C-alpha positions as CSV (number, residue, x, y, z in Angstrom):
1,X,128.8,141.7,85.3
2,X,125.2,143.3,84.9
3,X,125.1,146.5,85.3
4,X,123.6,148.8,87.8
5,X,120.7,149.8,85.7
6,X,119.6,146.5,84.5
7,X,120.0,144.9,87.9
8,X,117.4,147.5,89.8
9,X,114.6,146.2,86.2
10,X,115.6,142.8,86.6
11,X,115.5,143.2,90.9
12,X,112.5,144.6,90.2
13,X,110.7,141.8,87.7
14,X,111.4,139.6,90.5
15,X,110.5,140.9,93.2
16,X,106.5,139.7,92.4
17,X,105.3,136.6,92.4
18,X,105.8,136.1,88.3
19,X,108.7,136.5,88.7
20,X,109.9,134.1,90.9
21,X,107.5,131.8,88.7
22,X,110.4,132.9,85.7
23,X,113.0,132.0,88.1
24,X,111.8,128.4,89.2
25,X,111.2,127.4,85.6
26,X,114.9,128.7,84.5
27,X,116.0,126.5,87.5
28,X,113.8,123.5,87.1
29,X,115.7,123.3,82.9
30,X,118.6,125.0,83.4
31,X,119.9,121.3,83.6
32,X,119.4,120.7,79.7
33,X,120.4,123.6,79.2
34,X,123.8,123.3,80.2
35,X,123.8,120.0,78.0
36,X,122.6,121.3,75.5
37,X,124.8,125.3,75.3
38,X,127.6,125.8,77.8
39,X,126.5,129.6,78.1
40,X,123.5,128.6,79.6
41,X,125.5,127.7,82.8
42,X,126.3,131.6,82.9
43,X,123.2,132.4,82.5
44,X,121.9,130.1,85.1
45,X,124.9,131.8,87.6
46,X,122.9,135.1,87.1
47,X,119.4,134.2,87.6
48,X,120.2,132.2,90.8
49,X,122.8,135.4,92.2
50,X,119.8,137.7,90.8
51,X,116.9,136.0,93.1
52,X,119.5,135.6,95.8
53,X,119.6,139.9,96.3
54,X,115.4,140.0,96.1
55,X,114.7,137.6,98.8
56,X,117.7,140.0,100.5
57,X,116.0,143.5,99.6
58,X,112.1,142.6,100.3
59,X,111.4,143.9,103.3
60,X,108.9,146.5,104.5
61,X,108.4,149.0,107.5
62,X,107.7,147.4,111.1
63,X,105.1,149.5,113.8
64,X,107.1,151.4,115.8
65,X,106.0,152.2,119.5
66,X,104.8,155.2,121.3
67,X,105.5,158.5,119.5
68,X,107.5,157.3,116.9
69,X,105.1,155.4,115.5
70,X,103.5,157.0,111.7
71,X,99.7,157.8,111.2
72,X,98.0,156.8,108.7
73,X,94.7,159.3,107.2
74,X,92.0,157.5,110.1
75,X,95.2,158.4,112.7
76,X,95.5,154.7,113.1
77,X,99.1,153.0,112.8
78,X,100.5,151.4,109.8
79,X,100.9,148.1,110.8
80,X,103.0,146.2,108.3
81,X,105.1,142.7,108.9
82,X,108.8,143.1,108.3
83,X,109.6,140.6,106.0
84,X,112.7,138.1,106.7
85,X,113.3,137.0,103.3
86,X,112.6,133.0,104.4
87,X,108.8,132.6,103.7
88,X,107.3,130.5,101.6
89,X,106.2,131.8,97.6
90,X,103.6,129.4,97.6
91,X,101.0,128.2,99.6
92,X,100.4,124.3,100.5
93,X,96.6,124.4,99.5
94,X,97.3,126.4,96.6
95,X,100.2,124.6,94.9
96,X,101.2,121.6,96.0
97,X,103.6,121.2,93.7
98,X,105.3,124.4,93.9
99,X,105.2,124.1,97.8
100,X,106.9,120.4,97.9
101,X,109.7,121.5,96.0
102,X,110.3,125.2,98.2
103,X,110.3,123.3,100.7
104,X,112.9,120.5,100.8
105,X,115.5,123.1,99.1
106,X,114.4,126.8,101.8
107,X,114.5,123.6,105.0
108,X,117.7,122.5,103.3
109,X,117.0,119.0,102.9
110,X,118.1,118.6,99.2
111,X,120.2,120.3,96.5
112,X,118.9,120.4,93.2
113,X,121.6,118.4,91.0
114,X,122.6,119.1,87.3
115,X,121.4,115.2,86.2
116,X,117.3,115.7,86.1
117,X,116.2,113.6,88.6
118,X,119.1,113.6,90.9
119,X,119.3,114.9,94.3
120,X,121.7,115.8,96.9
121,X,120.2,114.9,100.2
122,X,121.9,117.4,102.9
123,X,122.5,116.0,106.3
124,X,119.3,117.3,107.6
125,X,117.6,114.6,105.8
126,X,120.3,112.0,106.2
127,X,120.1,113.1,109.8
128,X,116.3,111.3,109.4
129,X,117.0,108.4,107.4
130,X,120.0,107.5,109.9
131,X,117.9,107.7,112.8
132,X,115.0,105.3,110.9
133,X,118.1,102.9,110.2
134,X,119.1,103.0,113.6
135,X,115.4,101.9,114.2
136,X,115.1,98.9,111.9
137,X,118.5,97.7,111.6
138,X,118.3,96.7,115.3
139,X,114.9,94.9,114.8
140,X,116.0,92.6,111.7
141,X,119.3,91.8,113.5
142,X,116.6,90.0,116.2
143,X,115.0,88.2,113.2
144,X,118.8,87.3,112.2
145,X,119.2,88.9,109.0
146,X,122.3,89.6,108.4
147,X,123.5,92.6,106.5
148,X,125.4,92.5,103.4
149,X,126.9,93.5,100.2
150,X,125.9,92.7,96.7
151,X,127.7,94.8,93.7
152,X,126.0,97.7,91.9
153,X,126.7,96.0,88.7
154,X,124.0,93.4,86.8
155,X,125.4,91.1,83.2
156,X,122.5,91.2,80.8
157,X,122.8,87.5,80.7
158,X,121.3,87.4,84.3
159,X,119.2,91.0,84.3
160,X,117.0,88.6,81.8
161,X,116.7,85.3,83.3
162,X,113.3,85.7,85.0
163,X,111.1,87.1,82.4
164,X,108.6,89.0,84.0
165,X,111.0,90.5,86.6
166,X,112.7,92.1,83.9
167,X,110.0,93.1,82.0
168,X,108.4,95.1,84.9
169,X,111.9,97.1,85.0
170,X,113.2,97.4,81.6
171,X,112.0,100.9,81.0
172,X,113.7,102.2,83.9
173,X,117.1,100.3,83.3
174,X,120.1,102.4,83.1
175,X,123.2,100.7,81.2
176,X,127.0,101.4,80.7
177,X,128.0,100.7,77.8
178,X,131.1,102.7,77.1
179,X,134.3,102.6,79.1
180,X,136.3,105.8,78.7
181,X,135.9,106.1,74.6
182,X,135.5,102.4,73.9
183,X,132.3,100.6,73.3
184,X,132.0,97.7,76.2
185,X,132.2,94.1,74.2
186,X,129.0,93.5,76.7
187,X,127.0,96.2,78.4
188,X,126.7,96.6,82.2
189,X,123.3,97.6,84.1
190,X,122.8,99.6,86.8
191,X,120.6,97.5,89.5
192,X,117.1,98.5,89.7
193,X,116.6,95.6,92.3
194,X,119.0,93.1,93.4
195,X,117.0,89.9,92.9
196,X,119.0,88.9,90.0
197,X,122.1,89.9,91.2
198,X,121.9,88.1,94.9
199,X,120.2,85.5,94.1
200,X,122.8,83.2,91.6
201,X,124.9,82.8,94.6
202,X,122.2,81.7,96.6
203,X,122.0,78.8,94.6
204,X,126.1,78.7,95.3
205,X,125.4,78.6,99.1
206,X,122.3,76.6,99.4
207,X,122.6,72.8,99.5
208,X,120.9,71.1,102.2
209,X,117.8,71.9,105.0
210,X,120.9,73.1,107.3
211,X,121.9,76.1,104.5
212,X,118.0,77.7,105.7
213,X,117.1,80.1,106.0
214,X,119.3,82.3,104.8
215,X,118.3,85.7,105.3
216,X,120.2,88.6,104.3
217,X,119.9,92.4,103.9
218,X,121.7,95.2,102.3
219,X,121.4,99.3,102.4
220,X,122.4,100.6,99.5
221,X,121.4,103.0,96.3
222,X,119.6,101.3,93.3
223,X,118.9,103.3,90.1
224,X,115.6,103.5,88.2
225,X,116.3,105.6,85.2
226,X,113.1,105.9,82.4
227,X,110.3,107.9,84.4
228,X,108.8,112.0,84.3
229,X,107.7,114.2,86.8
230,X,110.8,113.8,89.0
231,X,109.7,114.7,92.5
232,X,112.7,114.8,95.3
233,X,112.4,111.5,97.7
234,X,109.7,110.3,96.1
235,X,110.5,109.7,92.7
236,X,114.1,110.2,91.7
237,X,116.6,108.4,89.2
238,X,118.6,107.5,92.4
239,X,118.1,106.4,95.4
240,X,118.8,104.9,99.0
241,X,116.8,102.2,100.9
242,X,117.4,98.6,102.2
243,X,116.3,95.8,100.4
244,X,116.1,92.4,102.4
245,X,116.0,89.0,100.2
246,X,115.7,85.8,102.6
247,X,114.9,82.0,101.4
248,X,112.9,79.4,103.6
249,X,112.4,75.7,103.6
250,X,108.7,76.2,103.5
251,X,106.3,78.2,102.8
252,X,104.8,79.4,106.4
253,X,108.0,80.3,107.4
254,X,108.1,83.1,104.3
255,X,104.7,84.0,104.8
256,X,105.1,84.4,108.3
257,X,108.2,86.9,107.2
258,X,106.1,88.9,105.2
259,X,104.1,90.1,108.1
260,X,106.7,90.5,110.4
261,X,108.3,93.2,108.3
262,X,105.5,95.0,106.7
263,X,105.0,95.3,110.7
264,X,108.3,97.4,111.0
265,X,107.3,99.4,108.4
266,X,104.0,100.0,109.9
267,X,105.8,101.3,113.1
268,X,108.3,103.3,111.0
269,X,105.7,105.4,108.9
270,X,103.6,105.7,112.4
271,X,105.6,105.5,115.9
272,X,108.3,107.7,113.7
273,X,107.2,110.0,111.3
274,X,103.7,110.2,112.5
275,X,101.9,109.2,109.6
276,X,98.8,107.0,109.2
277,X,99.3,104.0,107.0
278,X,97.5,101.5,106.1
279,X,98.5,97.4,105.8
280,X,97.2,95.0,103.1
281,X,98.0,93.0,100.0
282,X,98.3,94.6,96.0
283,X,95.9,93.2,93.5
284,X,97.2,90.9,90.7
285,X,98.0,93.6,88.9
286,X,100.5,95.9,91.1
287,X,102.6,93.0,92.6
288,X,106.3,93.0,92.0
289,X,107.0,92.0,89.1
290,X,107.8,87.8,89.2
291,X,106.3,87.7,92.4
292,X,103.6,85.5,93.8
293,X,102.0,88.1,96.2
294,X,102.9,92.0,97.6
295,X,102.3,93.4,101.0
296,X,102.4,97.3,101.6
297,X,101.5,99.9,103.7
298,X,99.6,103.0,102.0
299,X,99.5,106.2,102.5
300,X,97.1,109.3,101.5
301,X,97.8,112.7,100.7
302,X,95.1,114.5,101.3
303,X,96.1,117.6,99.3
304,X,96.9,116.2,96.4
305,X,94.3,113.2,96.7
306,X,96.7,110.7,95.9
307,X,98.1,107.2,98.1
308,X,101.6,106.9,97.9
309,X,103.3,103.5,98.2
310,X,104.9,103.4,101.7
311,X,106.7,100.1,101.6
312,X,106.7,96.9,100.5
313,X,106.6,93.5,101.7
314,X,106.9,90.3,99.1
315,X,106.5,86.7,98.8
316,X,108.3,85.5,96.4
317,X,107.2,82.1,95.9
318,X,108.7,79.8,94.2
319,X,109.6,81.7,91.1
320,X,112.7,82.9,90.9
321,X,114.1,79.9,93.3
322,X,113.0,78.0,89.5
323,X,114.4,80.1,87.3
324,X,117.9,80.6,89.9
325,X,118.1,77.1,90.6
326,X,118.1,77.4,94.6
327,X,117.2,73.8,95.3
328,X,117.9,72.2,98.5
329,X,118.1,68.4,99.8
330,X,115.1,68.3,102.7
331,X,115.8,66.2,105.4
332,X,113.7,63.5,104.0
333,X,117.0,63.7,101.3
334,X,114.0,64.7,99.0
335,X,115.5,67.7,96.3
336,X,113.4,71.3,96.8
337,X,113.0,74.3,96.1
338,X,113.2,77.4,98.3
339,X,109.8,80.0,99.3
340,X,111.7,83.3,99.5
341,X,110.8,87.0,100.3
342,X,111.9,90.5,99.5
343,X,111.1,93.4,101.2
344,X,112.3,97.5,101.0
345,X,111.8,100.5,102.0
346,X,113.5,104.1,100.8
347,X,114.0,107.6,101.1
348,X,110.5,108.0,100.5
349,X,109.9,107.5,103.5
350,X,110.6,111.4,103.7
351,X,109.5,112.8,101.1
352,X,106.1,111.2,102.5
353,X,107.0,112.8,106.1
354,X,107.3,116.3,104.0
355,X,103.6,115.7,102.6
356,X,102.2,115.1,104.9
357,X,102.8,117.7,108.4
358,X,104.5,120.8,106.1
359,X,102.5,123.9,106.1
360,X,103.2,127.3,105.0
361,X,106.0,128.2,107.7
362,X,108.3,125.0,106.1
363,X,108.9,121.5,107.4
364,X,107.3,120.4,110.6
365,X,109.7,117.4,112.0
366,X,107.6,114.5,113.9
367,X,109.9,114.8,117.5
368,X,111.4,111.3,116.8
369,X,113.2,111.8,113.6
370,X,114.2,115.7,114.2
371,X,118.3,115.7,114.6
372,X,117.6,118.7,117.0
373,X,114.4,118.4,118.3
374,X,114.5,121.6,121.0
375,X,115.9,124.9,119.6
376,X,116.7,127.6,122.3
377,X,117.6,130.5,121.2
378,X,118.6,134.0,123.7
379,X,116.6,136.8,123.4
380,X,118.2,140.0,124.8
381,X,117.2,142.9,125.1
382,X,118.6,146.6,125.4
383,X,120.3,146.8,128.9
384,X,119.3,143.3,130.0
385,X,122.0,141.0,131.1
386,X,123.0,139.3,127.9
387,X,125.5,137.3,129.9
388,X,123.0,136.0,132.2
389,X,120.8,134.9,129.2
390,X,123.8,133.3,127.6
391,X,124.3,131.5,130.3
392,X,121.0,130.3,131.0
393,X,120.8,128.7,127.2
394,X,123.4,127.0,127.7
395,X,122.8,125.8,130.9
396,X,119.3,124.6,129.3
397,X,120.6,122.7,126.2
398,X,123.2,120.9,128.1
399,X,120.7,120.1,130.6
400,X,118.4,118.6,127.7
401,X,121.7,116.7,125.7
402,X,122.3,114.9,129.6
403,X,119.3,114.0,129.7
404,X,118.4,112.7,125.3
405,X,117.2,115.6,124.0
406,X,118.8,116.5,120.8
407,X,118.6,120.1,121.6
408,X,121.4,123.0,119.8
409,X,121.1,126.7,121.1
410,X,121.2,129.9,118.2
411,X,124.2,132.4,119.8
412,X,124.4,134.0,115.9
413,X,125.2,137.5,116.2
414,X,124.2,138.3,112.7
415,X,120.8,137.3,113.3
416,X,117.8,139.0,115.0
417,X,115.3,136.9,117.6
418,X,112.7,136.9,114.8
419,X,115.0,136.0,111.8
420,X,116.2,132.8,114.3
421,X,112.5,131.8,115.3
422,X,111.1,131.9,110.9
423,X,114.5,130.1,110.0
424,X,114.3,127.4,112.1
425,X,110.5,126.8,111.9
426,X,111.2,126.5,108.3
427,X,113.7,123.9,109.2
428,X,110.5,122.0,111.2
429,X,112.2,122.3,114.4
430,X,109.8,120.5,117.2
431,X,110.2,123.1,119.9
432,X,111.6,126.5,120.2
433,X,112.7,127.4,123.7
434,X,113.3,131.3,124.0
435,X,115.3,132.9,127.0
436,X,114.9,136.5,127.2
437,X,115.3,139.3,130.9
438,X,111.8,138.2,131.7
439,X,112.7,134.7,131.5
440,X,115.7,135.0,133.0
441,X,113.8,136.9,136.4
442,X,111.4,134.4,136.8
443,X,113.7,131.2,136.7
444,X,111.4,129.8,133.5
445,X,111.6,129.8,130.0
446,X,109.3,130.1,127.2
447,X,108.4,127.0,124.7
448,X,106.6,127.7,121.3
449,X,105.7,124.0,119.4
450,X,106.1,123.9,115.9
451,X,102.9,121.9,115.4
452,X,100.8,124.4,116.5
453,X,102.3,127.5,117.5
454,X,101.2,127.0,121.5
455,X,103.1,128.8,123.9
456,X,104.0,127.4,127.2
457,X,105.7,129.0,130.2
458,X,108.2,126.2,131.5
459,X,109.8,126.5,135.3
460,X,113.5,125.8,134.8
461,X,113.5,123.7,137.5
462,X,110.6,121.5,135.7
463,X,112.3,121.3,132.6
464,X,113.9,117.9,131.5
465,X,110.5,116.6,132.3
466,X,108.0,119.3,130.9
467,X,110.0,118.6,127.5
468,X,110.0,115.1,127.2
469,X,106.2,115.3,127.7
470,X,105.9,117.6,125.5
471,X,107.5,116.0,122.6
472,X,105.7,113.1,123.5
473,X,102.2,115.6,123.0
474,X,103.5,117.0,120.0
475,X,104.3,113.5,118.2
476,X,100.9,112.8,119.1
477,X,99.3,115.4,117.7
478,X,101.0,115.6,114.5
479,X,99.9,111.5,113.9
480,X,96.3,112.5,115.0
481,X,96.2,115.2,113.1
482,X,96.9,113.3,110.0
483,X,94.7,110.7,110.9
484,X,92.0,112.6,110.9
485,X,92.3,114.7,107.5
486,X,93.5,111.0,105.9
487,X,90.2,109.8,107.2
488,X,88.1,112.3,106.0
489,X,89.1,111.4,103.1
490,X,88.1,107.7,102.7
491,X,84.6,107.8,101.2
492,X,82.8,104.2,100.9
493,X,81.5,103.5,97.8
494,X,79.0,100.6,95.9
495,X,78.3,101.8,92.5
496,X,80.3,102.9,89.5
497,X,78.7,106.8,89.3
498,X,79.4,106.8,93.6
499,X,83.2,106.3,92.9
500,X,83.9,108.7,89.7
501,X,82.4,111.5,92.4
502,X,84.4,110.0,94.2
503,X,87.4,110.2,92.6
504,X,86.4,114.0,90.6
505,X,86.9,114.8,94.8
506,X,90.3,113.6,95.6
507,X,89.0,110.8,97.8
508,X,91.4,107.9,99.3
509,X,88.0,105.3,98.2
510,X,87.2,102.1,99.2
511,X,84.9,99.9,96.8
512,X,83.1,96.8,97.2
513,X,85.5,94.5,94.4
514,X,84.9,91.2,92.5
515,X,89.3,91.2,92.8
516,X,89.0,90.3,88.8
517,X,92.4,91.9,86.5
518,X,90.1,92.6,84.0
519,X,87.9,94.2,86.0
520,X,90.3,96.9,87.5
521,X,92.5,97.1,83.8
522,X,88.7,98.4,82.5
523,X,88.7,101.0,85.3
524,X,92.4,102.2,84.9
525,X,91.3,102.7,81.0
526,X,87.9,104.5,82.0
527,X,89.4,107.0,84.2
528,X,92.6,108.0,82.2
529,X,92.8,111.5,82.5
530,X,95.2,114.4,82.2
531,X,95.5,113.4,86.9
532,X,96.2,110.1,85.8
533,X,94.1,107.1,86.2
534,X,92.6,105.3,89.4
535,X,93.5,101.8,90.0
536,X,93.6,99.7,93.0
537,X,96.0,100.4,96.3
538,X,95.5,97.3,98.3
539,X,93.0,95.5,99.8
540,X,92.9,96.0,103.6
541,X,94.1,92.7,105.8
542,X,91.3,94.7,108.5
543,X,88.3,94.0,106.0
544,X,84.9,95.4,106.9
545,X,82.2,93.1,106.9
546,X,80.8,92.5,103.4
547,X,77.6,91.5,103.2
548,X,76.1,88.8,100.8
549,X,75.0,89.4,97.5
550,X,77.1,92.8,97.5
551,X,78.1,93.2,94.2
552,X,81.6,95.1,92.8
553,X,81.5,98.5,91.8
554,X,82.7,98.1,88.6
555,X,81.5,95.2,86.7
556,X,78.4,93.8,89.0
557,X,79.7,90.5,89.7
558,X,79.4,89.6,93.2
559,X,82.1,90.9,95.4
560,X,84.9,89.3,97.0
561,X,86.6,92.1,99.2
562,X,86.6,95.5,99.7
563,X,89.3,97.3,98.2
564,X,90.7,101.0,98.3
565,X,90.8,102.7,94.6
566,X,92.9,105.8,93.9
567,X,95.2,107.8,92.0
568,X,98.4,107.3,93.3
569,X,102.3,108.7,92.8
């Protein structure tokens, strides 16, 4: 146990930003320390206990009313805001990485695990994943795509069958090499993706044209091990996703599905997560390893000046069909190879949403993916009709719930209303409803929007209709604000000097390009630095006009298309 005098000294240290930074550093490094030295776990427990204590003991005076207020030298009331211990210690605009790490933990979305790069997804984030799944799964079933499940493990022989594919994933593949104390005779890979897991069986199941199309999807986890700078949701060693794998008799069928799936991914981001995205095609250097071409939806994070690949829909062509001998007899009795697609989105979607919408109060959830869309909080004062207020809260929750709104109440009596406001703001609930004595008397409720803090009084007689309108308005406002910020970061350039200047200003750059791999590789090499090299994000399907004679910004050769460039996650 720590002595009380020592505790006081350490609490004093931790009650400032430097102390907090020390603890954050220890927490991030603790997993490695614990493996090296078992005593590190004890030290970690003490640090966590100290941090928790510091958050509880931080407080300051608050303004008192009337004659009880203390006067300063100038005769004015001393106004110091009361702290709840729930606030963030980093600002989004000042230290984005630390801000993001705080938000996902304090909003109860994730918890750090004792293996680096792995995270516990708590109910608050899994609920978002389930809502996205509830949209996407019925949509692909309308397309006659069926769900299945393939094993997590891959044999080396199968994994290495497709050379380009293996080389693209080789650094990320995790291997099982032991069983108990015994070494395995043949190591077994853990899937980084499932092309090589599934396609030997496509070869077995597809014999004739009547077996096509074969359209399967699986909801599962994958493991990609070797990387630096793990980030919850964005870059983790294990993550959840869906992966679709389809086979067709013709390229035209495959091409059509690629775009149909990509549109569903756009809808996930824009209609559910309120995040604007750009649909486009990846360059040859950035396409899926072993595929024919890759399409994607690309988002952008203004605070970091980085693009982020939101989801991908690949046409694999016939390369995998050739490697795995997925052949069929067509209607003319001739032997032919299938055309294949694969497509996926993952829990990265949640991280993009946090990055785009979150603020200095914490998480901001779009109403469509919030597991709690409305939180109703009683605000009783001394001598108020407390039971009447509680009854009104319950009636409000019941009315909203019956109308399909995900509403909950917070009756906890060990926290003040102010603490509850901060708590639910941190968790990003789109709309807060407060009911106090005045609201009870006026047969109304006070609604407070999470996205902009606006306060609206709503008559209880019109409650359901007005709340539904408000939730729609909040969602649209989140999208509009995010799009405006994103669009302000897009810069059109024509020359190398303009490109470098825009890159240094953390812009999403739209530039004329000759579409040559050597030129893209040269751009990467010339921009490599501490911030990371620039690369193509995508060539948008919605192409601006390209005047005749336009030159590539990097090579000076004739440009063939407009392409988005920038740094990326």
